[in-house]
N, CA, C and O atoms as CSV, one atom per row, in Angstrom:
chain,resi,resn,atom,element,x,y,z
A,1,UNK,N,N,0.818,-1.058,0.011
A,1,UNK,CA,C,-0.082,0.069,0.252
A,1,UNK,C,C,0.838,1.215,0.032
A,1,UNK,O,O,0.502,2.163,-0.678
A,2,UNK,N,N,2.053,1.143,0.657
A,2,UNK,CA,C,2.520,2.402,0.796
A,2,UNK,C,C,3.366,2.965,-0.454
A,2,UNK,O,O,3.635,4.148,-0.662
A,3,UNK,N,N,3.756,1.760,-1.307
A,3,UNK,CA,C,4.624,1.798,-2.913
A,3,UNK,C,C,3.833,2.602,-3.427
A,3,UNK,O,O,4.393,3.627,-3.816
A,4,UNK,N,N,2.211,2.541,-3.672
A,4,UNK,CA,C,1.130,3.141,-4.493
A,4,UNK,C,C,0.949,4.693,-4.105
A,4,UNK,O,O,0.897,5.657,-4.869
A,5,UNK,N,N,0.858,4.657,-2.555
A,5,UNK,CA,C,0.904,5.955,-2.402
A,5,UNK,C,C,1.283,6.710,-2.546
A,5,UNK,O,O,0.703,7.776,-2.757
A,6,UNK,N,N,3.025,6.423,-2.479
A,6,UNK,CA,C,3.832,7.500,-2.695
A,6,UNK,C,C,4.420,7.773,-3.911
A,6,UNK,O,O,5.110,8.786,-4.031
A,7,UNK,N,N,4.182,6.733,-5.171
A,7,UNK,CA,C,4.185,6.887,-6.381
A,7,UNK,C,C,2.988,7.681,-6.673
A,7,UNK,O,O,3.211,8.525,-7.541
A,8,UNK,N,N,1.825,7.678,-6.236
A,8,UNK,CA,C,0.738,8.310,-6.753
A,8,UNK,C,C,0.835,9.943,-5.925
A,8,UNK,O,O,-0.001,10.759,-6.311
A,9,UNK,N,N,1.749,10.367,-4.907
A,9,UNK,CA,C,1.716,11.474,-4.493
A,9,UNK,C,C,3.186,12.525,-5.909
A,9,UNK,O,O,3.456,13.597,-6.450
A,10,UNK,N,N,3.531,11.312,-5.773
A,10,UNK,CA,C,5.287,12.272,-6.691
A,10,UNK,C,C,4.286,12.287,-7.887
A,10,UNK,O,O,3.777,13.387,-8.103
A,11,UNK,N,N,3.891,11.194,-8.752
A,11,UNK,CA,C,2.897,11.432,-9.564
A,11,UNK,C,C,2.085,12.805,-9.900
A,11,UNK,O,O,2.212,13.317,-11.013
A,12,UNK,N,N,1.270,13.369,-8.931
A,12,UNK,CA,C,0.663,14.241,-9.187
A,12,UNK,C,C,1.253,15.148,-8.415
A,12,UNK,O,O,0.578,16.172,-8.520
A,13,UNK,N,N,2.668,15.429,-7.280
A,13,UNK,CA,C,3.108,16.600,-7.473
A,13,UNK,C,C,4.140,17.205,-8.533
A,13,UNK,O,O,4.383,18.409,-8.604
A,14,UNK,N,N,4.836,16.030,-9.514
A,14,UNK,CA,C,5.336,16.841,-10.822
A,14,UNK,C,C,4.193,17.755,-12.052
A,14,UNK,O,O,4.363,18.589,-12.942
A,15,UNK,N,N,3.138,17.090,-11.520
A,15,UNK,CA,C,1.994,17.947,-12.767
A,15,UNK,C,C,0.787,18.872,-12.159
A,15,UNK,O,O,-0.123,19.480,-12.724
A,16,UNK,N,N,1.162,18.729,-10.712
A,16,UNK,CA,C,0.630,20.153,-10.419
A,16,UNK,C,C,1.685,21.301,-10.310
A,16,UNK,O,O,1.318,22.442,-10.029
A,17,UNK,N,N,2.752,21.051,-10.491
A,17,UNK,CA,C,3.800,22.621,-9.968
A,17,UNK,C,C,3.644,22.987,-11.553
A,17,UNK,O,O,3.638,22.262,-12.548
A,18,UNK,N,N,3.516,24.457,-11.385
A,18,UNK,CA,C,3.188,25.744,-12.357
A,18,UNK,C,C,4.618,25.320,-13.018
A,18,UNK,O,O,5.382,24.435,-12.635
A,19,UNK,N,N,4.798,26.462,-14.437
A,19,UNK,CA,C,6.105,26.342,-15.256
A,19,UNK,C,C,6.532,27.366,-14.396
A,19,UNK,O,O,5.721,28.017,-13.738
A,20,UNK,N,N,7.831,27.573,-14.348
A,20,UNK,CA,C,8.422,28.551,-14.195
A,20,UNK,C,C,8.034,30.029,-14.778
A,20,UNK,O,O,7.771,30.117,-15.977
A,21,UNK,N,N,8.003,30.943,-14.124
A,21,UNK,CA,C,7.678,32.538,-14.341
A,21,UNK,C,C,8.772,33.291,-14.898
A,21,UNK,O,O,8.599,34.505,-15.004
A,22,UNK,N,N,9.849,32.805,-15.266
A,22,UNK,CA,C,10.953,32.907,-15.296
A,22,UNK,C,C,10.785,32.852,-17.414
A,22,UNK,O,O,10.731,33.402,-18.514
A,23,UNK,N,N,10.784,31.716,-16.581
A,23,UNK,CA,C,10.696,31.003,-18.699
A,23,UNK,C,C,10.072,31.522,-19.541
A,23,UNK,O,O,10.404,31.582,-20.725
A,24,UNK,N,N,8.785,32.105,-18.910
A,24,UNK,CA,C,7.794,32.828,-20.400
A,24,UNK,C,C,8.174,34.140,-20.257
A,24,UNK,O,O,8.016,34.892,-21.219
A,25,UNK,N,N,8.690,34.590,-19.139
A,25,UNK,CA,C,8.673,36.250,-19.324
A,25,UNK,C,C,10.734,36.467,-19.271
A,25,UNK,O,O,11.330,37.186,-18.469
A,26,UNK,N,N,11.348,35.645,-20.315
A,26,UNK,CA,C,13.052,36.149,-20.296
A,26,UNK,C,C,12.572,37.076,-20.932
A,26,UNK,O,O,11.537,37.030,-21.597
A,27,UNK,N,N,13.274,37.980,-20.782
A,27,UNK,CA,C,14.226,39.407,-21.922
A,27,UNK,C,C,15.259,39.170,-22.709
A,27,UNK,O,O,14.471,39.601,-23.550
A,28,UNK,N,N,16.471,38.857,-23.434
A,28,UNK,CA,C,17.280,38.571,-24.022
A,28,UNK,C,C,17.912,39.840,-24.103
A,28,UNK,O,O,18.784,40.187,-23.306
A,29,UNK,N,N,17.547,40.466,-24.938
A,29,UNK,CA,C,18.056,41.772,-25.338
A,29,UNK,C,C,18.093,42.668,-23.953
A,29,UNK,O,O,17.351,42.690,-22.970
A,30,UNK,N,N,19.542,43.552,-24.385
A,30,UNK,CA,C,19.999,43.981,-22.827
A,30,UNK,C,C,20.349,45.625,-23.511
A,30,UNK,O,O,21.177,45.522,-24.416
A,31,UNK,N,N,20.059,46.566,-23.353
A,31,UNK,CA,C,20.359,47.882,-23.569
A,31,UNK,C,C,21.972,48.561,-23.213
A,31,UNK,O,O,22.476,48.896,-22.141
A,32,UNK,N,N,22.497,48.587,-24.621
A,32,UNK,CA,C,24.390,48.526,-23.847
A,32,UNK,C,C,24.797,49.681,-22.956
A,32,UNK,O,O,25.795,49.653,-22.236
A,33,UNK,N,N,23.649,51.070,-23.091
A,33,UNK,CA,C,23.857,52.131,-22.159
A,33,UNK,C,C,23.432,52.207,-20.860
A,33,UNK,O,O,23.839,53.120,-20.142
A,34,UNK,N,N,22.330,51.005,-20.275
A,34,UNK,CA,C,21.902,51.232,-18.922
A,34,UNK,C,C,21.743,49.480,-18.785
A,34,UNK,O,O,21.285,49.413,-17.645
A,35,UNK,N,N,21.818,48.473,-19.127
A,35,UNK,CA,C,21.659,46.986,-18.705
A,35,UNK,C,C,20.372,46.454,-18.786
A,35,UNK,O,O,20.274,45.227,-18.775
A,36,UNK,N,N,19.015,47.380,-18.894
A,36,UNK,CA,C,18.167,46.627,-19.097
A,36,UNK,C,C,17.645,46.252,-19.908
A,36,UNK,O,O,17.798,46.748,-21.024
A,37,UNK,N,N,16.547,44.891,-19.611
A,37,UNK,CA,C,16.133,44.093,-20.865
A,37,UNK,C,C,15.179,43.938,-21.739
A,37,UNK,O,O,14.303,43.349,-21.106
A,38,UNK,N,N,14.839,44.089,-22.712
A,38,UNK,CA,C,14.084,44.091,-22.918
A,38,UNK,C,C,13.188,42.708,-24.352
A,38,UNK,O,O,13.825,42.441,-25.371
A,39,UNK,N,N,12.231,42.274,-24.182
A,39,UNK,CA,C,11.675,40.961,-25.428
A,39,UNK,C,C,11.869,41.262,-26.940
A,39,UNK,O,O,11.876,40.503,-27.909
A,40,UNK,N,N,11.953,41.987,-26.885
A,40,UNK,CA,C,12.083,42.282,-28.791
A,40,UNK,C,C,12.776,43.685,-28.877
A,40,UNK,O,O,12.675,44.662,-28.135
A,41,UNK,N,N,13.520,43.477,-30.027
A,41,UNK,CA,C,13.993,44.704,-30.917
A,41,UNK,C,C,13.410,45.881,-30.662
A,41,UNK,O,O,13.943,46.897,-30.218
A,42,UNK,N,N,12.202,45.689,-30.986
A,42,UNK,CA,C,11.448,46.911,-31.273
A,42,UNK,C,C,11.484,47.921,-29.919
A,42,UNK,O,O,11.606,49.144,-29.997
A,43,UNK,N,N,11.365,47.230,-28.779
A,43,UNK,CA,C,11.078,47.862,-27.802
A,43,UNK,C,C,12.506,48.243,-26.818
A,43,UNK,O,O,12.629,48.791,-25.722
A,44,UNK,N,N,13.691,47.537,-28.009
A,44,UNK,CA,C,14.698,47.867,-27.186
A,44,UNK,C,C,15.394,48.692,-28.046
A,44,UNK,O,O,16.609,48.888,-28.033
A,45,UNK,N,N,14.464,49.231,-28.896
A,45,UNK,CA,C,15.200,50.347,-30.228
A,45,UNK,C,C,14.419,51.833,-29.228
A,45,UNK,O,O,14.874,52.922,-28.879
A,46,UNK,N,N,13.020,51.125,-29.039
A,46,UNK,CA,C,12.659,52.691,-28.653
A,46,UNK,C,C,12.771,52.579,-27.441
A,46,UNK,O,O,12.116,53.577,-27.142
A,47,UNK,N,N,13.204,51.992,-26.104
A,47,UNK,CA,C,14.219,52.161,-25.163
A,47,UNK,C,C,15.285,53.109,-25.572
A,47,UNK,O,O,15.752,54.078,-24.972
A,48,UNK,N,N,15.563,52.598,-26.745
A,48,UNK,CA,C,17.067,53.449,-26.468
A,48,UNK,C,C,16.646,54.943,-27.224
A,48,UNK,O,O,17.058,55.870,-26.526
A,49,UNK,N,N,16.015,55.371,-28.326
A,49,UNK,CA,C,15.665,56.509,-28.374
A,49,UNK,C,C,15.171,57.413,-27.684
A,49,UNK,O,O,15.464,58.583,-27.928
A,50,UNK,N,N,14.351,57.096,-26.713
A,50,UNK,CA,C,13.862,57.965,-25.501
A,50,UNK,C,C,14.457,58.316,-24.708
A,50,UNK,O,O,14.599,59.496,-24.386
A,51,UNK,N,N,15.218,56.849,-23.926
A,51,UNK,CA,C,16.162,57.178,-22.677
A,51,UNK,C,C,17.625,57.879,-23.311
A,51,UNK,O,O,18.081,58.979,-23.000
A,52,UNK,N,N,17.976,57.281,-23.904
A,52,UNK,CA,C,19.516,57.447,-24.639
A,52,UNK,C,C,19.346,58.253,-26.106
A,52,UNK,O,O,19.736,57.584,-27.063
A,53,UNK,N,N,18.901,59.389,-26.379
A,53,UNK,CA,C,18.666,59.689,-27.163
A,53,UNK,C,C,20.357,60.729,-27.747
A,53,UNK,O,O,20.526,61.021,-28.930
A,54,UNK,N,N,21.129,61.018,-26.903
A,54,UNK,CA,C,22.058,61.391,-27.437
A,54,UNK,C,C,23.360,60.273,-28.064
A,54,UNK,O,O,24.222,60.535,-28.903
A,55,UNK,N,N,23.144,59.092,-27.385
A,55,UNK,CA,C,24.033,58.178,-28.017
A,55,UNK,C,C,23.324,57.507,-29.778
A,55,UNK,O,O,23.753,56.582,-30.468
A,56,UNK,N,N,22.472,58.174,-29.950
A,56,UNK,CA,C,22.227,57.654,-31.563
A,56,UNK,C,C,22.997,58.362,-32.190
A,56,UNK,O,O,23.383,59.425,-31.704
A,57,UNK,N,N,23.389,57.952,-33.377
A,57,UNK,CA,C,23.870,58.033,-34.894
A,57,UNK,C,C,23.115,58.997,-35.638
A,57,UNK,O,O,23.359,59.186,-36.830
């Protein structure tokens, strides 16, 4: 009886754990000026234009 109970607990524990929030919200692009991270090139370039206009060519 105990083996069935332990196996049932481990199987249900694995299925009930939610995915890591960092995996879905990772922002791989980093601003070279301040280090802030962004999920897309569009947002990164928009940030650079508005927050660091003196560094545009």
